[in-house]
VOKOLMI-164221 format. One record per residue: x, y, z of N, C-alpha, C, O, CB in turn; residue in three letters. Coordinates in Angstrom, 3 decimals, padded with zeros to 6 digits. Glycine has a CB too. Layout:
{pt {X, Y, Z}, {X, Y, Z}, {X, Y, Z}, {X, Y, Z}, {X, Y, Z}, ala}
...
REM end
This chain:
{pt {-019.892, 003.964, 001.111}, {-018.951, 002.831, 001.142}, {-018.966, 001.830, 002.261}, {-018.752, 000.624, 002.148}, {-017.688, 003.343, 001.113}, met}
{pt {-019.269, 002.542, 003.438}, {-019.502, 001.578, 004.592}, {-020.722, 000.666, 004.527}, {-020.737, -000.498, 004.927}, {-019.623, 002.353, 005.844}, lys}
{pt {-021.840, 001.386, 003.927}, {-022.997, 000.651, 003.774}, {-022.868, -000.529, 002.726}, {-023.494, -001.579, 002.870}, {-024.068, 001.590, 003.402}, ala}
{pt {-022.022, -000.291, 001.669}, {-021.985, -001.530, 000.714}, {-021.140, -002.750, 001.469}, {-021.409, -003.938, 001.286}, {-021.196, -001.089, -000.821}, val}
{pt {-020.130, -002.302, 002.300}, {-019.427, -003.282, 002.901}, {-020.239, -003.888, 004.099}, {-019.965, -005.052, 004.392}, {-018.116, -002.736, 003.307}, ile}
{pt {-021.170, -003.265, 004.799}, {-021.887, -003.782, 005.727}, {-022.973, -004.705, 005.229}, {-023.231, -005.728, 005.864}, {-022.355, -002.781, 006.464}, ala}
{pt {-023.670, -004.371, 004.041}, {-024.583, -005.112, 003.378}, {-023.951, -006.390, 002.917}, {-024.548, -007.453, 003.089}, {-025.149, -004.352, 002.298}, val}
{pt {-022.708, -006.345, 002.307}, {-021.964, -007.556, 001.862}, {-021.661, -008.324, 003.070}, {-021.826, -009.536, 002.934}, {-020.655, -007.226, 001.076}, ala}
{pt {-021.310, -007.978, 004.072}, {-020.867, -008.712, 005.264}, {-022.207, -009.426, 005.727}, {-022.181, -010.628, 005.987}, {-020.189, -007.692, 006.449}, phe}
{pt {-023.265, -008.759, 005.819}, {-024.658, -009.343, 006.351}, {-024.983, -010.456, 005.351}, {-025.466, -011.483, 005.828}, {-025.959, -008.159, 006.401}, val}
{pt {-024.795, -010.397, 004.100}, {-025.066, -011.348, 003.166}, {-024.314, -012.578, 003.346}, {-024.795, -013.708, 003.262}, {-024.858, -010.843, 001.927}, gly}
{pt {-022.917, -012.244, 003.638}, {-022.053, -013.493, 003.869}, {-022.392, -014.223, 005.071}, {-022.268, -015.447, 005.108}, {-020.602, -013.157, 003.964}, ile}
{pt {-022.837, -013.510, 006.117}, {-023.245, -014.197, 007.436}, {-024.558, -014.882, 007.104}, {-024.725, -016.009, 007.570}, {-023.427, -013.129, 008.728}, val}
{pt {-025.419, -014.391, 006.428}, {-026.653, -014.958, 006.117}, {-026.420, -016.230, 005.224}, {-026.984, -017.271, 005.564}, {-027.544, -013.907, 005.431}, ala}
{pt {-025.703, -016.215, 004.212}, {-025.396, -017.324, 003.482}, {-024.730, -018.570, 004.346}, {-024.965, -019.764, 004.158}, {-024.494, -016.842, 002.393}, ser}
{pt {-023.912, -018.046, 005.260}, {-023.426, -019.153, 006.111}, {-024.309, -019.825, 006.967}, {-024.216, -021.034, 007.180}, {-022.454, -018.738, 006.891}, leu}
{pt {-025.258, -019.020, 007.524}, {-026.480, -019.391, 008.329}, {-027.250, -020.377, 007.543}, {-027.574, -021.462, 008.024}, {-027.391, -018.149, 008.675}, ala}
{pt {-027.574, -019.981, 006.231}, {-028.485, -020.803, 005.564}, {-027.795, -022.342, 005.094}, {-028.421, -023.383, 004.889}, {-029.003, -019.921, 004.291}, ser}
{pt {-026.471, -022.146, 005.007}, {-025.856, -023.359, 004.797}, {-025.739, -024.281, 005.951}, {-025.702, -025.492, 005.729}, {-024.641, -023.122, 004.300}, ala}
{pt {-025.677, -023.817, 007.188}, {-025.805, -024.485, 008.334}, {-027.166, -025.116, 008.389}, {-027.256, -026.330, 008.570}, {-025.543, -023.618, 009.437}, met}
{pt {-028.264, -024.338, 008.239}, {-029.739, -024.742, 008.237}, {-029.874, -025.956, 007.336}, {-030.413, -026.980, 007.755}, {-030.714, -023.541, 007.711}, phe}
{pt {-029.354, -025.846, 006.005}, {-029.561, -026.730, 004.978}, {-028.710, -028.108, 005.367}, {-029.092, -029.224, 005.016}, {-029.116, -026.025, 003.580}, phe}
{pt {-027.682, -027.905, 006.026}, {-026.800, -029.159, 006.425}, {-027.490, -029.861, 007.359}, {-027.523, -031.090, 007.298}, {-025.408, -028.850, 007.012}, leu}
{pt {-028.200, -029.087, 008.454}, {-028.859, -029.769, 009.426}, {-030.177, -030.359, 008.896}, {-030.569, -031.460, 009.284}, {-029.066, -028.887, 010.562}, leu}
{pt {-030.805, -029.674, 008.075}, {-032.131, -030.172, 007.673}, {-032.254, -031.297, 006.667}, {-033.075, -032.207, 006.782}, {-032.846, -029.099, 007.156}, arg}
{pt {-031.254, -031.161, 005.521}, {-031.342, -032.000, 004.463}, {-030.286, -033.296, 004.790}, {-030.341, -034.282, 004.054}, {-031.004, -031.141, 003.103}, asp}
{pt {-029.555, -033.264, 005.651}, {-028.585, -034.210, 005.987}, {-027.754, -034.674, 004.737}, {-027.420, -035.858, 004.706}, {-029.263, -035.365, 006.657}, arg}
{pt {-027.433, -033.938, 003.820}, {-026.615, -034.125, 002.737}, {-027.432, -034.733, 001.515}, {-026.843, -035.111, 000.502}, {-025.458, -035.000, 003.162}, gly}
{pt {-028.761, -034.809, 001.648}, {-029.454, -035.325, 000.537}, {-029.500, -034.364, -000.743}, {-029.657, -034.843, -001.867}, {-030.829, -035.651, 001.001}, ala}
{pt {-029.371, -033.123, -000.547}, {-029.535, -032.204, -001.578}, {-028.185, -031.418, -001.715}, {-027.263, -031.583, -000.917}, {-030.756, -031.284, -001.292}, thr}
{pt {-028.128, -030.578, -002.742}, {-026.900, -029.756, -003.077}, {-027.057, -028.268, -002.447}, {-026.213, -027.388, -002.614}, {-026.710, -029.673, -004.748}, asp}
{pt {-028.199, -028.115, -001.733}, {-028.456, -026.640, -001.281}, {-027.359, -026.140, -000.317}, {-027.078, -024.942, -000.285}, {-029.893, -026.507, -000.528}, arg}
{pt {-026.730, -027.049, 000.476}, {-025.635, -026.726, 001.424}, {-024.427, -026.237, 000.485}, {-023.948, -025.120, 000.684}, {-025.219, -028.073, 002.386}, thr}
{pt {-023.976, -026.986, -000.444}, {-022.952, -026.661, -001.440}, {-023.221, -025.238, -002.195}, {-022.305, -024.431, -002.349}, {-022.908, -027.853, -002.499}, val}
{pt {-024.362, -025.029, -002.587}, {-024.922, -023.849, -003.302}, {-024.729, -022.665, -002.279}, {-024.166, -021.643, -002.672}, {-026.542, -024.072, -003.742}, asn}
{pt {-025.174, -022.766, -000.989}, {-025.244, -021.636, -000.138}, {-023.744, -021.329, 000.168}, {-023.451, -020.136, 000.243}, {-026.144, -021.916, 001.181}, ala}
{pt {-022.735, -022.276, 000.357}, {-021.319, -022.110, 000.605}, {-020.659, -021.503, -000.591}, {-019.793, -020.636, -000.474}, {-020.669, -023.426, 000.954}, leu}
{pt {-021.078, -021.971, -001.763}, {-020.550, -021.232, -003.006}, {-020.951, -019.934, -003.061}, {-020.104, -019.166, -003.518}, {-020.951, -021.820, -004.255}, thr}
{pt {-022.114, -019.402, -002.692}, {-022.640, -018.086, -002.676}, {-021.626, -017.198, -001.708}, {-021.151, -016.097, -001.984}, {-024.220, -018.126, -002.141}, val}
{pt {-021.433, -017.934, -000.559}, {-020.771, -017.295, 000.574}, {-019.233, -017.045, 000.115}, {-018.667, -015.994, 000.416}, {-020.890, -018.260, 001.942}, arg}
{pt {-018.651, -017.966, -000.556}, {-017.342, -017.727, -001.001}, {-017.382, -016.628, -002.146}, {-016.556, -015.717, -002.094}, {-016.702, -019.071, -001.479}, val}
{pt {-018.265, -016.672, -003.130}, {-018.462, -015.689, -004.019}, {-018.609, -014.244, -003.504}, {-017.970, -013.321, -004.009}, {-019.538, -016.047, -004.721}, gly}
{pt {-019.435, -014.085, -002.527}, {-019.633, -012.826, -001.786}, {-018.359, -012.324, -001.282}, {-017.946, -011.182, -001.483}, {-020.586, -012.991, -000.645}, leu}
{pt {-017.657, -013.378, -000.509}, {-016.486, -012.887, 000.127}, {-015.298, -012.421, -000.827}, {-014.532, -011.508, -000.518}, {-016.018, -013.951, 001.027}, ser}
{pt {-015.223, -013.114, -001.974}, {-014.279, -012.632, -002.922}, {-014.640, -011.317, -003.623}, {-013.792, -010.514, -004.013}, {-014.078, -013.656, -003.907}, val}
{pt {-015.921, -011.162, -003.749}, {-016.380, -009.950, -004.497}, {-016.201, -008.755, -003.466}, {-015.932, -007.627, -003.878}, {-017.987, -010.106, -005.032}, ala}
{pt {-016.366, -009.045, -002.049}, {-016.092, -007.921, -001.076}, {-014.652, -007.646, -001.058}, {-014.236, -006.493, -000.944}, {-016.570, -008.244, 000.367}, leu}
{pt {-013.881, -008.652, -001.167}, {-012.369, -008.400, -001.084}, {-011.991, -007.622, -002.241}, {-011.229, -006.672, -002.064}, {-011.507, -009.715, -001.040}, leu}
{pt {-012.436, -007.903, -003.460}, {-012.051, -007.187, -004.547}, {-012.661, -005.761, -004.693}, {-012.094, -004.866, -005.320}, {-012.344, -007.970, -005.660}, leu}
{pt {-013.853, -005.622, -004.071}, {-014.362, -004.316, -003.912}, {-013.669, -003.378, -002.954}, {-013.623, -002.177, -003.219}, {-015.668, -004.429, -003.533}, phe}
{pt {-013.113, -003.879, -001.822}, {-012.359, -003.257, -000.903}, {-010.997, -002.864, -001.720}, {-010.531, -001.725, -001.728}, {-012.162, -004.205, 000.382}, ile}
{pt {-010.522, -003.805, -002.296}, {-009.043, -003.601, -003.046}, {-009.347, -002.403, -004.082}, {-008.545, -001.476, -004.192}, {-008.440, -005.159, -003.981}, trp}
{pt {-010.374, -002.451, -004.735}, {-010.672, -001.578, -005.765}, {-010.876, -000.150, -005.252}, {-010.434, 000.857, -005.805}, {-011.850, -002.066, -006.484}, phe}
{pt {-011.614, -000.186, -004.105}, {-011.844, 001.229, -003.491}, {-010.510, 001.699, -002.919}, {-010.269, 002.904, -002.992}, {-013.000, 001.225, -002.288}, gly}
{pt {-009.671, 000.934, -002.392}, {-008.294, 001.392, -002.004}, {-007.621, 001.864, -003.218}, {-007.040, 002.947, -003.147}, {-007.445, 000.271, -001.327}, tyr}
{pt {-007.614, 001.275, -004.219}, {-006.743, 001.681, -005.517}, {-007.457, 002.856, -006.094}, {-006.773, 003.664, -006.722}, {-006.614, 000.443, -006.708}, trp}
{pt {-008.665, 003.052, -005.977}, {-009.219, 004.361, -006.646}, {-009.055, 005.543, -005.651}, {-009.224, 006.705, -006.022}, {-010.842, 004.208, -007.057}, met}
{pt {-008.721, 005.216, -004.382}, {-008.601, 006.294, -003.346}, {-009.888, 006.630, -002.577}, {-009.931, 007.666, -001.914}, {-008.117, 007.555, -004.005}, gly}
{pt {-010.961, 005.777, -002.640}, {-012.157, 005.887, -001.860}, {-011.962, 005.531, -000.523}, {-012.638, 006.029, 000.377}, {-013.189, 005.123, -002.376}, trp}
{pt {-010.984, 004.608, -000.309}, {-010.800, 004.114, 001.030}, {-009.299, 004.493, 001.386}, {-008.336, 004.241, 000.662}, {-011.109, 002.495, 001.124}, ile}
{pt {-009.250, 005.134, 002.611}, {-007.855, 005.429, 003.106}, {-007.547, 004.773, 004.235}, {-008.436, 004.582, 005.064}, {-007.613, 006.779, 003.361}, glu}
{pt {-006.200, 004.305, 004.468}, {-005.745, 003.650, 005.553}, {-005.764, 004.626, 006.781}, {-005.517, 005.819, 006.607}, {-004.391, 003.088, 005.254}, pro}
{pt {-006.077, 004.087, 008.110}, {-005.988, 004.929, 009.085}, {-004.394, 005.042, 009.432}, {-003.575, 004.139, 009.259}, {-006.904, 004.459, 010.229}, arg}
{pt {-004.144, 006.272, 009.929}, {-002.710, 006.433, 010.367}, {-002.690, 006.263, 011.919}, {-003.602, 006.692, 012.626}, {-002.096, 007.908, 009.921}, arg}
{pt {-001.653, 005.646, 012.381}, {-001.510, 005.601, 013.925}, {-001.239, 006.933, 014.406}, {-000.881, 007.847, 013.663}, {-000.364, 004.653, 014.423}, pro}
{pt {-001.433, 007.056, 015.813}, {-001.457, 008.330, 016.465}, {-000.057, 008.932, 016.224}, {000.224, 010.042, 016.675}, {-001.820, 008.198, 018.014}, phe}
REM end
């Protein structure tokens, strides 16, 4: 479970970095920045839904305070 979340988080950060690279390199001439940000939003929503589903299925337990 932790590995899936970590891989998704790395994908989100990589997509954000590629969007910044395309923004600086293309200067708005292409749609690559928008596509990279769309991928980032899609991955973020998918990660949120996966975490919610894991909690609902009982795979993820909340931590209890001391």
